[in-house]
C-alpha positions in Angstrom: 88.0 23.9 5.4 85.4 22.4 7.6 82.8 25.0 6.6 83.5 24.2 3.0 82.9 20.5 3.6 79.6 21.2 5.4 78.5 23.4 2.6 79.3 20.8 0.0 77.5 18.2 2.0 74.4 20.4 2.3 74.4 21.1 -1.5 74.7 17.4 -2.3 71.8 16.5 0.0 69.5 19.1 -1.6 67.2 17.9 -4.4 67.3 19.1 -7.9 64.2 21.3 -7.4 65.7 22.9 -4.2 69.0 23.6 -6.0 67.2 25.3 -8.9 65.3 27.4 -6.3 68.5 28.5 -4.7 70.0 29.4 -8.1 67.0 31.5 -8.9 67.2 33.3 -5.5 70.9 33.9 -6.2 69.9 35.6 -9.5 67.5 37.9 -7.6 70.2 38.7 -5.0 72.6 39.5 -7.9 70.1 41.9 -9.4 69.5 43.6 -6.0 73.3 44.0 -5.4 73.9 45.4 -8.9 70.9 47.8 -8.7 71.5 49.2 -5.3 75.2 48.9 -4.6 77.1 48.7 -7.9 75.0 50.6 -10.5 77.6 53.4 -10.8 80.5 51.0 -10.9 79.2 49.1 -13.9 77.4 52.0 -15.6 73.8 50.8 -15.1 71.1 53.4 -15.9 68.4 53.5 -13.3 65.9 55.9 -14.8 62.5 54.3 -14.2 60.6 53.5 -11.0 59.1 50.5 -12.9 62.3 48.7 -12.2 61.7 48.6 -8.4 58.1 47.5 -8.8 59.3 44.8 -11.1 61.9 43.5 -8.7 59.3 43.5 -5.9 56.9 41.5 -8.0 59.8 39.1 -8.9 60.5 38.6 -5.2 56.9 37.7 -4.5 56.9 35.4 -7.6 60.0 33.6 -6.4 58.6 33.1 -2.9 55.4 31.7 -4.4 57.2 29.3 -6.7 59.5 28.3 -3.9 56.6 27.4 -1.6 54.9 25.4 -4.4 58.1 24.0 -5.9 57.2 20.3 -5.4 53.8 20.8 -7.1 55.4 22.7 -10.0 58.0 20.0 -10.5 55.3 17.3 -10.8 53.5 19.3 -13.6 54.5 18.3 -17.1 55.3 21.9 -18.2 55.5 23.6 -14.8 59.3 24.0 -14.8 59.3 25.4 -18.4 56.7 28.0 -17.4 58.8 29.0 -14.4 61.9 29.4 -16.6 59.9 31.3 -19.2 58.7 33.8 -16.5 62.3 34.1 -15.2 63.4 35.0 -18.7 60.8 37.7 -18.9 61.9 39.1 -15.6 65.5 39.1 -16.7 64.5 40.9 -19.9 62.6 43.6 -18.0 65.5 44.1 -15.5 68.0 44.4 -18.4 65.7 46.8 -20.3 65.4 49.2 -17.4 69.1 49.1 -16.5 70.6 50.0 -19.8 69.2 47.5 -22.3 71.8 46.2 -24.8 74.5 48.5 -23.2 74.2 46.6 -19.9 77.5 44.7 -19.2 75.5 41.8 -17.7 73.4 41.1 -20.8 74.8 37.5 -20.9 72.9 36.7 -17.7 69.9 36.5 -20.0 71.2 33.1 -21.0 70.9 31.7 -17.4 67.3 30.3 -17.8 68.3 28.9 -21.2 71.2 27.1 -19.6 69.0 25.6 -16.9 66.5 24.5 -19.5 69.2 22.9 -21.6 70.2 20.7 -18.6 66.8 19.7 -17.1 64.2 20.1 -19.8 63.5 18.4 -23.2 65.3 19.7 -26.3 62.6 22.0 -27.5 62.5 24.0 -24.2 66.0 25.7 -24.5 65.3 26.5 -28.1 62.1 28.4 -27.2 63.8 30.3 -24.4 66.9 31.1 -26.6 64.6 32.4 -29.4 62.8 34.7 -26.9 66.0 35.9 -25.4 67.6 36.6 -28.8 64.6 38.4 -30.1 64.5 40.6 -26.9 68.2 41.3 -27.2 67.8 42.2 -30.9 65.0 44.6 -30.1 67.0 46.2 -27.3 70.2 46.6 -29.4 68.3 48.1 -32.4 66.4 50.5 -30.1 69.5 51.9 -28.5 69.5 55.7 -29.0 72.3 57.1 -31.2 73.6 59.2 -28.3 74.4 56.0 -26.3 76.3 54.6 -29.3 78.9 57.3 -28.8 81.3 57.0 -25.8 84.0 59.6 -25.4 83.8 60.3 -29.1 84.1 56.7 -30.0 81.6 54.8 -32.1 80.5 51.8 -30.0 78.0 50.4 -32.5 80.4 47.7 -33.8 81.3 46.7 -30.2 77.6 46.3 -29.3 77.0 44.4 -32.5 79.9 42.1 -31.6 78.3 41.5 -28.2 75.0 40.6 -29.9 76.7 38.2 -32.2 78.6 36.6 -29.3 75.3 36.2 -27.5 73.8 34.5 -30.5 76.7 32.0 -30.7 76.4 31.3 -26.9 72.7 30.6 -27.4 73.4 28.1 -30.1 76.1 26.4 -28.1 73.7 26.0 -25.1 70.8 24.8 -27.2 72.9 22.3 -29.2 76.0 21.0 -27.4 74.9 21.4 -23.8 71.4 20.1 -24.4 72.8 17.1 -26.4 75.2 16.3 -23.6 72.5 16.6 -20.9 70.2 14.4 -23.0 72.9 11.7 -23.3 73.6 11.9 -19.5 69.9 11.4 -18.8 69.8 8.4 -21.1 72.9 7.0 -19.4 71.3 7.4 -16.0 68.2 5.5 -17.2 70.4 2.7 -18.6 72.4 2.6 -15.4 69.1 2.3 -13.5 68.1 -0.6 -15.6 71.5 -2.2 -15.2 71.3 -1.8 -11.4 67.8 -3.4 -11.4 69.1 -6.2 -13.6 72.1 -6.8 -11.3 69.9 -6.9 -8.2 67.6 -9.3 -10.0 70.5 -11.5 -10.9 71.8 -11.5 -7.4 68.4 -12.6 -6.1 68.3 -15.3 -8.8 71.8 -16.6 -7.8 70.6 -16.8 -4.2 67.5 -18.6 -5.2 69.5 -21.0 -7.4 72.0 -21.7 -4.7 69.2 -22.4 -2.2 67.4 -24.6 -4.8 70.5 -26.7 -5.5 71.1 -27.2 -1.7 67.5 -28.3 -1.2 67.6 -30.6 -4.2 70.8 -32.2 -2.8 69.1 -32.7 0.6 66.0 -34.2 -1.1 68.0 -36.9 -2.8 68.5 -39.1 0.3 64.9 -39.0 1.6 63.6 -39.7 -1.9 65.8 -42.7 -2.2 64.6 -44.0 1.2 61.0 -43.4 0.2 61.5 -45.3 -3.0 62.7 -48.3 -1.1 59.7 -48.1 1.3 57.3 -47.9 -1.6 58.9 -50.8 -3.4 58.6 -52.9 -0.2 55.0 -51.9 0.3 54.2 -52.9 -3.3 55.9 -56.3 -2.7 54.1 -56.9 0.6 50.8 -55.4 -0.6 50.3 -53.7 2.8 48.2 -50.9 1.3 45.5 -50.3 -1.3 46.9 -50.6 -4.9 45.5 -47.2 -5.9 47.2 -45.4 -3.1 50.5 -47.2 -3.9 50.1 -46.3 -7.6 49.6 -42.6 -6.7 52.6 -42.7 -4.4 54.7 -44.3 -7.1 53.6 -41.7 -9.7 54.5 -38.9 -7.3 57.9 -40.5 -6.7 58.6 -40.9 -10.4 57.9 -37.3 -10.9 60.1 -36.2 -8.1 63.0 -38.4 -9.3 62.7 -37.2 -12.9 62.6 -33.6 -11.7 65.7 -34.1 -9.6 67.5 -35.8 -12.5 66.5 -33.0 -14.8 67.8 -30.5 -12.3 71.1 -32.3 -12.1 71.3 -32.4 -15.9 70.3 -28.8 -16.2 73.0 -27.7 -13.7 75.7 -29.6 -15.5 74.5 -28.3 -18.9 74.5 -24.7 -17.7 77.8 -25.0 -16.0 79.4 -26.3 -19.2 77.4 -23.8 -21.3 76.1 -26.5 -23.6 73.4 -25.3 -26.1 71.4 -27.2 -28.6 69.2 -26.2 -31.6 65.5 -27.0 -31.7 62.8 -26.4 -34.3 59.2 -25.3 -33.6 57.9 -28.9 -34.2 60.6 -30.4 -32.0 59.8 -28.0 -29.2 56.0 -28.6 -29.5 56.5 -32.4 -29.4 58.8 -32.2 -26.4 56.4 -29.9 -24.5 53.5 -32.4 -25.2 55.6 -35.4 -24.1 56.7 -33.8 -20.9 53.3 -32.5 -20.0 51.8 -36.0 -20.5 54.5 -37.5 -18.4 54.9 -35.1 -15.6 51.5 -33.3 -15.5 48.9 -35.8 -16.8 46.1 -33.9 -14.9 46.5 -31.0 -17.3 44.2 -30.8 -20.3 46.7 -29.5 -22.8 45.6 -28.1 -26.2 48.7 -27.7 -28.3 48.7 -26.0 -31.7 51.2 -25.1 -34.4 50.5 -22.1 -36.6 49.3 -23.0 -40.1 51.6 -20.5 -41.7 54.7 -22.6 -40.8 55.8 -24.4 -43.9 58.6 -26.8 -44.5 61.3 -24.1 -44.9 60.2 -22.4 -41.7 60.3 -25.7 -39.7 64.0 -25.8 -40.3 64.5 -22.5 -38.5 65.9 -23.2 -35.1 66.3 -21.5 -31.7 69.2 -21.9 -29.3 68.2 -23.8 -26.2 69.7 -25.3 -23.2 68.5 -27.5 -20.3 66.8 -24.6 -18.6 64.3 -23.8 -21.4 61.9 -26.7 -21.0 61.6 -26.5 -17.1 60.8 -22.8 -17.6 58.1 -23.5 -20.1 56.7 -26.3 -18.0 56.5 -23.9 -15.1 54.3 -21.5 -17.2 52.1 -24.4 -18.2 51.8 -25.6 -14.6 50.8 -22.1 -13.4 48.3 -21.8 -16.2 46.8 -25.2 -15.3 46.5 -24.1 -11.6 44.8 -20.8 -12.6 42.3 -22.6 -14.8 41.5 -25.2 -12.2 40.9 -22.6 -9.5 38.6 -20.6 -11.7 36.7 -23.2 -13.8 37.4 -26.5 -12.1 39.3 -27.8 -15.1 43.1 -27.7 -15.7 42.7 -26.5 -19.3 45.7 -24.9 -21.0 46.1 -23.7 -24.6 49.7 -23.7 -25.9 50.5 -22.2 -29.4 53.9 -22.4 -31.1 54.6 -20.5 -34.3 57.3 -18.8 -36.2 56.8 -15.2 -37.0 58.3 -14.8 -40.5 58.2 -11.0 -40.3 60.2 -10.5 -37.1 62.2 -13.8 -37.4 61.1 -15.0 -34.0 59.6 -18.2 -32.6 56.8 -17.4 -30.2 55.2 -19.7 -27.6 51.9 -18.6 -26.1 50.5 -20.2 -23.0 46.9 -19.3 -22.3 45.0 -20.1 -19.2 41.3 -19.9 -18.5 41.6 -18.4 -15.0 40.4 -15.2 -13.4 43.2 -13.2 -14.9 46.0 -11.0 -13.5 45.6 -7.3 -12.7 47.4 -5.0 -15.2 49.6 -3.4 -12.5 50.8 -6.9 -11.5 51.4 -8.0 -15.1 54.3 -5.5 -15.4 56.0 -6.7 -12.2 55.5 -10.5 -12.5 58.6 -12.1 -13.8 60.8 -9.2 -12.6 60.0 -9.1 -8.9 58.8 -11.4 -6.1 55.2 -10.4 -5.4 53.1 -11.7 -2.6 49.6 -12.7 -3.7 47.0 -15.3 -2.9 48.5 -17.7 -5.4 52.1 -17.3 -4.2 55.1 -14.9 -4.7 55.7 -15.2 -8.4 59.0 -17.1 -7.9 58.3 -19.6 -10.8 57.7 -16.7 -13.2 60.8 -14.9 -11.9 63.0 -18.0 -12.5 61.4 -18.7 -15.8 61.9 -15.2 -17.1 65.5 -15.3 -16.1 66.0 -18.5 -18.2 64.2 -16.9 -21.1 66.3 -13.7 -21.0 69.6 -15.7 -20.8 68.5 -17.4 -24.1 67.6 -14.1 -25.7 63.9 -14.5 -25.1 61.3 -12.1 -23.7 58.3 -12.9 -21.6 55.2 -10.8 -21.9 52.0 -11.1 -19.9 48.7 -9.9 -21.2 44.9 -10.4 -20.6 42.9 -12.4 -23.0 39.6 -10.9 -24.4 37.5 -13.9 -23.2 39.2 -14.0 -19.8 42.4 -15.5 -18.4 46.0 -14.6 -19.0 48.3 -15.1 -22.0 52.0 -15.6 -21.3 54.0 -15.1 -24.5 57.6 -15.9 -24.9 59.5 -15.0 -28.1 63.0 -16.2 -29.1 65.2 -15.1 -32.1 65.5 -17.8 -34.7 68.6 -18.9 -36.6 68.2 -18.1 -40.3 70.7 -20.6 -41.8 71.4 -24.0 -40.2 73.8 -26.6 -41.6 72.7 -30.2 -41.9 75.2 -31.3 -39.2 73.8 -28.8 -36.7 70.3 -30.0 -37.4 71.3 -33.5 -36.8 73.0 -32.5 -33.6 69.9 -30.7 -32.4 
């Protein structure tokens, strides 16, 4: 019992390439055992010395492919070529041990079965076609003398074996291959789900920490507000410094209030409807109020007509902070590269795909392509930060059915594009509520 557990543990710890190599070695050992120890038992005809040379060549071939198994697995068609050669070796062994009269003719399906599990759909079909053609040639080349066994005509029996082989090939290349393809697809989906779950867990941790820090900031902000008001009344400092302090305090207080409102709205799952024009106007107002240093260029697409303006997207309190975070990042990138916080924001409804898209373009140095695929999904350390703002913003967009895409602009800089599905038919009461 203990030995069985150890063997099972070793098999589970082996990789797929190693398991395949062991299976192919087991096939060679089976050939050796049948050839040298059980040929008379199973009626195998060993009439040609080519058989032994072929098995020696196969042993060298298996050793070579085992030594280079990792490199072969990395090649796009490496595994298919290996299984194709395995099929040819099986055909040669069967041919020199009785051909179609060999009781182990069904072993010719072994490479096809492996291909059906680990390779694309076309691979098992090719191997099954080669195996069936080889079997057909062997059965139609059987001498008439071998068709007679103790005075009985065995031709119908061999023909039934051939037909059974054909059915087995079809089953492997259709049902087994389809099931394996579905399992591979499910594994990919499970991988995406695991990544999404880990990302959600990180976001929950970040959200909890943000809420705790926001709660801790409330008291010192209130104390600082009192001190600034007293300083303004006593005029103990320069008016410009006090004005800058007051502006910063107003922004902190508004952000804290927005966080409280957003937390309450998300907790109660309150959602509103907003049109493209309303969204553009709100973005412009908030940028002027909270980020006056940013030179915002806002545009609505000319193709949006009156009917399209009535198309709405579902929003909640997390949408606007997420968009403002994109704009703030774009302004910082433009300022670092050109010395001006210039940001171009475009809002339009795509009538073809029924989506409302918001594009935020900066005039910075741009983001490397390999980093574009990771930003918004992972925390990445760089000179400008860890990408936490994009991670949180992308989480808000995904929760509202949106999708964030980062790309490089032709004239330099980065474009962050967010698209949301639009509601086709909106009642008048809903529009008023929005």
